[in-house]
N, C-alpha and C positions, 0 to 999 in steps of 0.2 A: 554448697552449704556444708559447713563443718558438722561433725558429730555433736560437738558441744552446743552449737546453735540449734540443731534439731532437738536435742535433749531439753534445752531451755524452752523451746516452743511447746513441745509436748507437755512439759510440766506446768506451763503457764495456763493451760486449759483444763488440766486434770486436777480435780480436788484431792484425790488420794492416789498414791503410787505405792503399792505394797513392797516392791523390791526395786529400788532405783538402780542398783548395780546391774540387775538383770535387764532393765530397760536400756541402760547405756551399752551393755554388751550386744543387745539386739540391734541397736542403731549402728553399732560398729561393724557388725557382721553382715547385715542386710541393708542394701541401699534404699529399698522401698518395702519396709516390713508391713505386714497385715496384723493389726492388733484388734483385740476384743474390747469393746466398750460396754461394760455392764452397769446396771444400776439396780438398786433395791428400793421399792417404794417404802416410804416411812409412815404413810397414813392411808386411810381409805380413799379410793379415787372419788372425785366429785364430778358428776355429769351436769353440765350447764343446761338448764331447761330452755334456754334461748336458742339452742342448736337445732331444734325441731327434728330430732332424730338423726341428724347428720353429725358424724364425728370427723 
């Protein structure tokens, strides 16, 4: 798989990429990179009362 194909796949599932050039560089230099997938909750968590204490 080419670097461009990998880049398109990664960008298709990511909503935001802060530095696309850095991502492209990473994919070029490392065949199997390890990446951090972080998120920030935008509201209060809701606990479903139907879970009976199980998450």
